[in-house]
C-alpha positions as CSV (number, residue, x, y, z in Angstrom):
1,M,225.7,73.9,49.1
2,V,227.0,77.0,51.1
3,Q,230.7,77.2,50.7
4,N,231.5,80.4,52.9
5,P,231.1,80.2,56.6
6,V,228.4,81.6,58.6
7,L,229.9,84.3,61.0
8,L,228.5,83.9,64.3
9,V,229.4,87.1,66.3
10,G,229.1,86.2,69.9
11,G,229.1,82.4,68.9
12,S,231.0,81.3,72.2
13,G,228.3,82.6,74.5
14,V,225.2,80.5,75.9
15,I,222.9,81.1,72.8
16,G,225.6,81.3,70.1
17,V,227.0,77.9,71.1
18,Q,223.5,76.3,71.2
19,T,222.6,77.9,67.5
20,A,225.8,76.4,66.5
21,Q,225.0,73.1,68.0
22,F,221.6,73.0,66.2
23,L,223.3,74.1,62.9
24,R,226.1,71.5,63.0
25,A,223.4,68.5,63.9
26,R,221.4,69.6,60.9
27,Y,224.2,70.5,58.6
28,P,227.4,68.7,59.1
29,N,229.0,70.5,56.2
30,L,228.1,73.9,56.9
31,P,231.4,76.0,57.6
32,L,231.0,77.9,60.8
33,L,233.1,81.0,62.2
34,I,233.0,81.3,65.6
35,G,233.6,84.9,66.4
36,A,234.4,86.1,70.4
37,R,236.3,88.8,72.1
38,N,237.9,85.8,74.0
39,L,239.7,83.8,71.3
40,D,240.8,80.9,73.6
41,K,236.9,80.3,74.3
42,A,236.1,80.6,70.6
43,K,238.9,77.9,69.8
44,E,237.4,75.8,72.3
45,V,234.0,76.1,70.9
46,A,235.1,75.7,67.5
47,Q,237.2,72.4,68.3
48,Q,234.2,71.0,69.8
49,L,231.8,71.5,66.6
50,G,234.1,70.5,63.9
51,N,234.0,72.0,60.5
52,A,234.6,75.4,62.4
53,E,237.2,78.1,63.0
54,A,237.6,80.6,65.8
55,L,237.9,84.5,65.1
56,C,238.7,87.2,67.8
57,I,236.2,89.9,66.8
58,D,237.2,93.4,66.6
59,L,233.9,95.6,66.8
60,S,236.1,98.9,66.2
61,A,237.3,97.5,63.0
62,E,235.3,97.9,60.0
63,D,236.0,94.6,58.9
64,L,235.4,93.0,62.3
65,G,239.0,91.2,62.0
66,V,237.8,89.1,59.5
67,G,239.8,90.8,56.7
68,E,239.1,89.8,52.9
69,R,237.6,86.4,54.0
70,A,234.2,85.7,52.2
71,I,231.3,84.6,54.4
72,S,227.9,83.7,53.8
73,A,226.0,85.4,56.5
74,V,226.3,87.1,60.0
75,A,224.3,86.4,63.1
76,V,224.8,88.7,66.3
77,F,224.1,87.4,69.7
78,F,224.7,90.6,71.8
79,M,224.1,94.4,71.2
80,D,226.4,96.0,68.7
81,E,226.2,99.7,69.8
82,R,228.3,100.5,67.1
83,M,226.4,98.8,64.5
84,T,229.5,97.6,63.0
85,T,228.4,94.0,62.3
86,L,225.4,95.5,60.3
87,R,227.3,97.6,58.2
88,Y,230.1,94.9,57.6
89,A,227.0,92.4,56.5
90,L,225.7,95.1,54.2
91,S,228.9,96.0,52.7
92,R,229.5,92.5,51.9
93,R,226.0,91.8,50.8
94,V,225.2,88.9,53.1
95,P,222.2,88.2,55.3
96,Y,222.3,89.5,58.7
97,V,220.4,88.6,62.0
98,S,220.3,90.2,65.3
99,I,218.6,89.2,68.4
100,S,219.5,91.8,71.1
101,S,218.2,95.3,70.1
102,G,215.2,96.4,71.8
103,I,212.3,98.1,70.1
104,Q,213.8,101.3,71.4
105,E,216.8,100.8,69.6
106,M,215.1,99.5,66.4
107,S,216.0,103.0,64.5
108,L,219.6,102.1,64.6
109,E,219.4,99.1,62.4
110,V,216.5,100.4,60.4
111,A,218.7,103.5,59.6
112,S,221.5,101.3,58.5
113,Y,219.4,99.3,56.3
114,L,217.8,102.2,54.7
115,H,221.1,103.1,53.3
116,A,221.6,99.9,51.6
117,R,218.0,98.4,51.0
118,D,219.2,96.4,48.0
119,A,222.3,94.6,49.7
120,A,220.8,91.8,51.5
121,P,218.0,90.4,53.9
122,V,218.3,92.1,57.5
123,V,216.5,90.2,60.3
124,L,215.2,92.2,63.3
125,G,215.2,89.0,65.4
126,T,214.6,90.3,68.7
127,E,210.9,89.1,69.1
128,W,210.6,87.0,72.3
129,L,213.1,84.0,72.3
130,V,213.3,84.6,68.4
131,G,209.7,83.8,67.5
132,A,208.5,81.7,70.5
133,T,205.5,84.1,70.8
134,T,204.8,85.5,67.2
135,L,204.9,82.2,65.3
136,P,202.7,80.1,67.8
137,V,200.3,83.1,68.0
138,L,200.0,83.3,64.1
139,H,199.6,79.5,64.0
140,L,196.7,79.7,66.6
141,A,195.3,82.8,64.9
142,K,194.1,80.3,61.9
143,T,191.2,79.2,63.9
144,F,189.9,82.8,64.3
145,K,188.2,84.9,61.8
146,R,189.2,88.1,63.7
147,I,191.3,88.3,66.7
148,T,190.5,91.3,69.1
149,D,192.9,90.6,72.1
150,I,196.2,89.2,72.4
151,T,197.8,88.8,76.0
152,V,201.0,87.3,76.5
153,G,202.6,86.5,79.7
154,A,206.5,85.3,79.4
155,L,207.9,83.7,82.6
156,V,211.6,83.3,82.9
157,D,212.8,81.3,85.7
158,E,215.0,82.7,88.4
159,Q,217.5,80.0,87.9
160,D,217.4,79.7,83.9
161,I,221.0,79.5,82.9
162,S,220.6,81.8,79.8
163,G,224.1,83.4,80.2
164,P,225.3,86.9,81.0
165,T,224.5,88.5,77.5
166,T,220.8,87.8,77.9
167,H,220.6,89.3,81.5
168,A,222.4,92.4,80.3
169,D,220.0,92.7,77.5
170,L,217.1,92.8,79.7
171,D,218.6,95.1,82.4
172,R,219.6,97.6,79.4
173,L,216.1,97.5,78.0
174,A,214.4,98.0,81.3
175,K,216.6,101.0,82.0
176,I,216.5,102.8,78.7
177,H,212.9,103.1,78.2
178,P,210.6,102.3,81.6
179,A,207.5,102.4,79.7
180,A,206.3,99.6,77.3
181,L,204.6,99.4,73.7
182,A,201.0,98.2,73.9
183,R,197.8,98.6,72.0
184,R,194.4,99.2,73.2
185,D,191.3,99.7,71.1
186,G,193.4,100.2,68.2
187,V,195.9,102.8,69.5
188,F,199.4,102.2,70.5
189,Y,200.5,103.6,73.8
190,W,203.2,103.4,76.3
191,R,202.4,101.6,79.5
192,L,204.1,103.7,82.0
193,G,203.5,101.5,85.1
194,D,200.9,103.8,86.6
195,G,198.0,101.4,86.6
196,P,197.5,98.0,88.3
197,A,200.4,95.6,88.0
198,P,199.6,92.8,85.5
199,K,199.5,89.4,86.7
200,F,199.0,86.3,84.8
201,C,198.7,82.5,85.6
202,A,201.4,80.0,85.0
203,I,200.9,76.6,83.5
204,D,200.2,75.1,86.9
205,G,197.6,77.9,87.8
206,A,200.0,80.0,90.1
207,E,199.4,83.7,89.8
208,I,202.6,85.4,88.8
209,D,203.4,89.2,89.3
210,A,204.7,90.7,86.1
211,A,205.6,94.1,84.4
212,P,204.8,95.5,81.1
213,F,207.6,94.6,78.5
214,S,208.4,96.2,75.2
215,A,208.6,93.4,73.0
216,Y,209.1,93.4,69.0
217,D,206.0,91.0,69.3
218,V,203.7,93.7,69.8
219,A,204.4,95.7,66.9
220,G,204.6,92.4,64.6
221,L,201.5,91.0,65.7
222,A,199.5,94.2,65.5
223,A,200.7,94.5,61.9
224,A,200.1,90.9,61.2
225,T,196.8,90.5,62.7
226,N,195.4,93.9,63.4
227,A,194.3,92.8,66.8
228,P,193.2,96.2,68.3
229,N,194.4,94.9,72.1
230,I,197.9,93.6,72.4
231,H,199.6,93.4,75.6
232,F,203.0,91.7,76.6
233,N,203.9,91.2,80.2
234,L,207.1,89.8,81.6
235,A,208.1,88.1,85.0
236,T,211.1,86.6,86.5
237,A,210.0,84.0,89.1
238,V,209.8,80.3,89.9
239,T,208.2,78.4,86.9
240,S,205.6,75.6,87.1
241,S,208.2,73.0,86.5
242,R,210.5,74.0,89.6
243,R,207.4,74.1,91.8
244,R,206.9,70.6,90.8
245,G,210.6,69.8,92.0
246,E,211.9,69.5,88.4
247,P,214.6,71.8,86.9
248,A,214.1,75.3,85.9
249,S,212.0,75.7,82.3
250,T,210.6,78.6,80.4
251,E,207.2,79.3,79.6
252,I,205.0,81.9,77.7
253,I,201.3,82.1,78.3
254,I,199.4,83.0,75.1
255,E,195.7,84.2,75.7
256,L,193.5,84.8,72.7
257,R,190.3,86.5,72.1
258,G,188.0,87.0,69.0
259,I,185.6,85.5,66.7
260,D,185.9,82.2,65.1
261,H,185.0,81.2,61.4
262,Q,181.4,80.6,62.3
263,G,180.9,84.1,63.8
264,Q,180.7,82.8,67.5
265,P,183.1,84.4,70.3
266,R,186.2,82.3,70.8
267,Q,188.9,82.5,73.5
268,T,191.9,80.1,73.8
269,R,194.6,79.9,76.4
270,H,198.1,78.0,75.3
271,A,201.6,78.0,76.8
272,V,204.8,77.6,74.7
273,F,206.9,75.4,77.4
274,H,210.4,73.9,77.3
275,P,211.6,72.1,80.4
276,E,215.3,73.3,79.9
277,G,214.7,77.1,79.9
278,Q,215.4,79.8,77.2
279,R,218.5,78.7,75.5
280,K,217.3,75.8,73.3
281,V,214.2,77.9,72.3
282,T,216.2,80.8,71.2
283,G,219.1,78.8,69.7
284,S,216.7,76.8,67.6
285,G,214.8,80.1,66.4
286,V,218.2,81.5,65.4
287,A,219.1,78.4,63.5
288,M,215.9,78.2,61.6
289,L,216.7,81.8,60.5
290,I,220.1,81.1,59.4
291,E,219.0,78.1,57.5
292,R,216.1,80.4,56.0
293,I,218.1,83.1,54.9
294,L,220.7,80.7,53.3
295,G,217.9,78.5,51.6
296,L,219.4,75.4,53.3
297,E,215.9,73.9,53.4
298,G,215.7,74.2,49.5
299,E,213.4,77.2,49.7
300,P,214.3,80.2,47.5
301,V,216.3,82.6,49.7
302,P,214.6,86.0,50.8
303,E,214.9,89.1,48.5
304,P,216.9,92.2,50.3
305,G,214.5,93.8,52.7
306,L,214.0,94.0,56.3
307,Y,212.3,91.2,58.0
308,F,210.9,90.1,61.4
309,P,211.4,86.3,62.1
310,H,207.5,85.5,61.7
311,Q,207.7,86.9,58.2
312,L,210.3,84.3,57.1
313,I,209.7,80.9,59.2
314,D,206.4,78.7,58.5
315,T,204.3,78.3,61.7
316,Q,204.0,74.6,61.7
317,R,207.7,74.0,60.6
318,Y,208.6,76.1,63.7
319,L,206.0,74.0,66.0
320,D,207.7,70.9,64.5
321,R,211.1,72.1,65.2
322,L,210.2,73.1,68.8
323,G,209.0,69.6,69.2
324,E,212.2,68.4,68.1
325,V,214.5,70.3,70.5
326,G,212.0,69.0,73.4
327,G,209.7,72.0,73.7
328,E,205.7,72.0,73.2
329,L,202.7,74.1,72.6
330,L,200.2,73.3,75.4
331,E,196.6,73.9,75.3
332,L,195.3,75.2,78.6
333,Q,192.0,76.1,80.0
334,P,190.7,79.4,79.3
């Protein structure tokens, strides 16, 4: 049993609250520390959760305002430009998860980790919706002997209530590096937007105008599958559900090409879908990472190291949990 609380920095935000609710539902006795800059809001969340306390976070303080209190892990739900949260976790030798730093900012976390490599597991969690692309791709990849092409189209509804932090993250990442990482014929390159604008078809077949996006998924999937062609496109538009007159959803179109285990060409097309938008998918992913790094499901805790989410979470377990929280992986016509 985990005795010390999990510190959720930004735990009063939309994704932080969703993560805390998933953890509380699954682990009623897991103590939580809701860290926020607005103490009143943090107190409100903690009271609603039960077995939780509120904390006013101070990112300018090396102890974050926690003092000498022991904690079991740190999860951060916004971009910490100071890297105080990671330094704090490493100094306490407790696991750390972040979900907001872009691939262009990865060096900040990597550099901090390299100065304390034996301290604790550090999870670079900014895969799209914290594993919602990588884990389904790796699950589907089992039906291939070799994958040659991975193309992802992530569709965010214009009315998706994901909170101001999510929107700020996307705006920041678009501004700091307009080029997007991709792979073509085995070579990594930066898509500069000087070619034809990418498009993809939504679940209902509607053609969506998109833009190249730099996701951790490109680097992680390249390492995991060695697929020579990987592209990630992002669009903010009306989702298929809203075109049917239903609430805003989130959908991720995954197209794979390659060779099957019988040596024949194979092409698949699937969609990760949740009828309530991004927040439950993301929150569930963070909750699964926290339970994994703390060994809450009975598995050995990871050794100190640097991890992507898809290295820690079993693909079938991820899909099972996605179904439990209302999402699904749909098979579409190629």
